N, C-alpha and C positions, 0 to 999 in steps of 0.2 A: 713515252710523254716527257716533255720538260714542264720546270715548274716556275712559276715566278713567285721568287720570294720577297713579303714583304718587313720590310727592317721599319718600325714603326719608331716616333717619339712616345714617349711613355705618356701613356693615357692619362691626363688631367681632368677632372671632371668641369673646374670652372675653365680649361682652355677647349679651344677645338680638338685640340689633340685625341680626346675622348671619343670625339662624333668621330676623326677620320680611323683610329683604330676599327672601329666597326663598318663607316663608310664604303673604305680603300676596297677591301675586301669584296664585299657585294658589290661594288661597280663595278670591278674587275670580271668577277663568276657572272653577272647579267651580260657582259659584253661577248665573254668567250662564247657562254652560249647561244647569243643571239648569231654571232659569225660563223659558227659551227666549228670554231678553234678546239686543240687537243692539249689546253695549258692546266696543270694543275695550279691551284693558289695554296701559300703555306704562311704565314706569320711569325716571325722571329722574336718570340716573347722575350723581356729581361728581365731581373730581378729589381722589385719597387721596394726602397726601404723607407720613403717617404713621402705622403699625398701633397706636400707644401711647397713654397717654391721659395726661392732667394726672395729677401726685401728687393722691388723694384724691377723683377727681373720674370721671364717665361719661364724659368725652370730652377729647379733646385743645383744650384752648382757644384755640388758636392755628390746629391744622389744619382744626378744624370749620367755621370762617369760610372758609377754603379751599373747603372741601366746599362748604359751601349756595353761595356765590359763583359758582362756576362752575355750578351747577344753576341759578342766577338767569340766569348768562347764557346758557344752553339754551334757558331757557322764554320769556327774553326774543325770542331769535331766531326761536322759533316762533309767537312772538303775530304778530311784524313778519313774515315770512313767509307769513303767512296759514293757517299749519297749524293752530293751535288753533281750535277753533269756536264759535259760540255752543251750548250745551247738553254742553259737555265739563265733567270733573272734577277737582279736583284733591284728593289726600287726601295731606296733609302729615303725615306720621307722628311727628314730634315739632314742637308747635307753636309753640316758641321758636323760631321761624325767621323771620329777616329776608324770606325769599323771597315771604310771604302778602303783603307793602307791594306791591310790583311787580305781583304777580298781581291785586292789588284794582286798581292805578292803571290797567293797561294794559284790565282788562276794562271799567274805566268810561270810558276814555277813548278806547279804538279801538271802543268799543260791541260788544264780543262778552261776553255776560253768561254767565259760567260762573260754577260753584258752587265752594266751599273747604271742604273738609271739615277739621278737626285735631285732631290726639291731643295730652292736655296730659298731660305726666309730672311736670314740677316748672319750679320759678321762682323770682323772687325775689318774688312773693308770700307764697311760702311763706318763715316766717324762720328754720324748721331747715335749709334746703337752702344748699349751697354756694352759689348765686347770691345766695339770701335773707340771708346774712349777712355775703357780703362785697361785696357791690354798693353804691354810695352810692346814694342815693334823694334825688326819688323817680321819677328817669328811667324805670327800667325798668319802673315801675308804669304809666306811661302808654304804654308801649309793648306791655305785656303786653293792656292793656284795648282798647289799637288792634287787635290781631291778633283775639282774641276778636270785637270788633264788624266785623272784616272777614270772618271764616268765617261761613259759613251754618250750619255744625255744628260744633258743639266736644266732645269725648267726653272723659270722665273716666272711669276704672276703678274707682272707687269711690265711693260717695255723700260721704265723708268728703273725698276730696278735691275733690269739685265742689263742695260747700258751704263749704271754705274758701277756694277760690278765688273764688266770687261774694261770699263775705262779705268778705275782705281787698282785695280789690279795689274794693269798695263799688259792686259791681253788684248794684243795685235789681230786684224783681221788676217792672218797667216797660215790658212787653211785649216783651223781649229773653232772657229767660229759657229760651224756649224752642229757643234754640241750644244750651243747655246740656245736654247727656244722659250719663247713665251707661250706659257698655256694656261689657261683657267686651271684652279685647283679642284679638287674633290669633295666640294660644299654642297653637291645638288640635294641631299637630302634636308639641309636647312631650307631650301625654298619651299618646300611645304609645311615645314615646321615654324616657319616664321610667317609665311605668308596665309597662316589661319588668323594670324592677330591684325591683319592690313586694316580691316575696317572696324576694330574695337575702338570705342568710344575714346578720346584724347584728351586731356586732361591740359591745362596750361602751365606747364610744367618742361623743363629742360634736364634731360640725362647726359650724365659725364662718365665714358663708359670704358675710360682706360685705367692702365697700372699706376702707381703713384711714383713714377721713375722723373728724372730730369727731364728726358725727351718728351714726355709728354704735358709739363708746366703746369702740373697741378695747381700751383698757386693762383692761379690766372683763373680755374673753374671755381676755386674757392671764395674769391673775389667776386665773382661773378654771381654767386650764390647770395652774396646780401643785396643783389638787385633784381635777382629773376629768381622765382622757385626751383631749385635744383636738386636733383637725384644724383648722387655721386655713389656709384655701385660698388666701388671697392670697398665702402664702410660696412656693407651691407651682407655680405658673408652669404651669396644666395647660391643654391643650385642652377644648372643649367635654365631648366623649364623656368625656375622662378624670376630667374633674369630676364628672358623673353617674356612675361607677365607684366614686369616691372619695364620695362623697355617699350613697350608694345604700348602704354597709357600715357608716354610723354609725347608731347607737342612736336619737341625737337631736339636732335642730338648734337650735340655742339665736339668740335675737337679745335684744338691748338696745338698740337704735334709736332714735333720739329722731325720728325722720325717716321716714315711710313712708306712702307712697301707695298702696301696692299690694304688693311686695315678692315679686318674680319666684323667687330663691333660696328663697324659705319653700315657695310652691308647686311649685316642682322638687322640694321634698325630699318633702311629704306625697307626691307623685305616686308618688316611689319607695319608699315605705312607711320614712319617718323621723318621727318623732313631733315636732313644733314643740314650741319652750316661748318664748312671748313673753310680751311687756308688755302690759299691758291698755291699749292705747294706739295715736294714730295709725291706719290703715287694719286695726290687727291686732284692734281691740277689735268693728269690723262685720264681719269677714270668718271668726273661728276661735270655734269652741265653747268652754265654760269650762273644759275640761279641760285645754287646752292655754296657757291665761292666767295668769300670775301677778301680782300687783298691781304696778301702775304705780310706785309708789313705792318697790319695792324697788330700781331702776336709773334713778330720775330724774336721778341726776348719780351720782359716784363714791363721793362718802362717804354717798351712800345706800344703796351699794352696800354698801361697807363695813360699815354697820349692821345690813342684812339679808343679809348674804351667807351666813352659815348655813341660812336659811332656804330662799334660792335654793339651794344645793347640794342639799339634803336635796329640794326640788322635783324638781331633774333627776336624781338618783339614783333617786328613787321612778319614773320614766319608765325609766329606765335598766334598772333591776331585775325591772320589772313590765310586761313590754311587752306581754305579751298582756292585761293589765286593760285597755290603751286603745286596743284593735286595731279594736273597735267602732264607738269614735266619730272613730278615725283612716280608717276607711274612709265613714264619713260625711260626715267634712270632706271627703275626695277629692271626695265627691260635690257638696257646695254649691262648691267650685273650681272645677270642671267646668261645673258649670250656670250660675254666675253671673259668672266671672271669667275663665275661659281661652277662653271661647266669644263672638265679635263678634257677637251676632246682630243688636243695635241697630244698630250701626252699617255692617252689611253691607246691612241692609233700607233704612237712609236713604240708602246710598250708590245702591241699583241701583231707590230708587222713581221 
């Protein structure tokens, strides 16, 4: 029997990584049984030294390396002890992970051919991501290219993200782009978790669900809060379930993000029956119907926001005050997200091929 080894991002309660830690093994084990296949599924845990994150970041930049390094030690010992077998597979749930290098190294040099599957979220290849604008160049670009070529299959939640990755890293159509696949992500359980709130009564409030990071432009949300009743969740220290309850009571979810390769919080809002108000840029342009998109130039920077503020406020208030007018579009949008972005069919099919 071969094994699929899941190498997770550290599970943080306020992030979807905690959900993934539980969701991904469940999804894979269910599909293995349903398809009558003969795989074991094992999670490679790391050592967590803090549940906190670096200000403005998705993870703690120190602790994440402890976590990844401890995962690397575990996997290296498993190769040395003969536990890893030819035909085993690794799913790296965040491909910006140096563990890819020793897995490929040991697979080649110990003659134990394994498959490596990596899910990309963001990186230095994206100039609007914190890695993109804080890291010195070009060293991280070479690492990212190396990890891409080390993986047999690389997964991106949107075509926007996949195309940006390939373009910015200069990966041409040279026979290697078959490694790059757009696949919905393993968020299937949140369809029911959030869906139970779809018909909850909504208040005339707007919610802003992002991290306080420059690419999310929190100053715009703060200024809108003086004109529209606004919930800024990062000020509330909510558990995931508390967050869902708070989210579901808002009428509108607002974003002015300059960087978004998918946007979990927006999808959670739609599943919870909240109307999204989003700039027509990044992955939003690909994922969302016209009713929920405002012109990108309205919030491309703070000066542009001040110029277009009145139009944006009117746009938001229309969706707060006339909710019923947008319900059919919201239900249609929900189905688009479930079908294309919340269900990891392409990735699961490739893993279990």
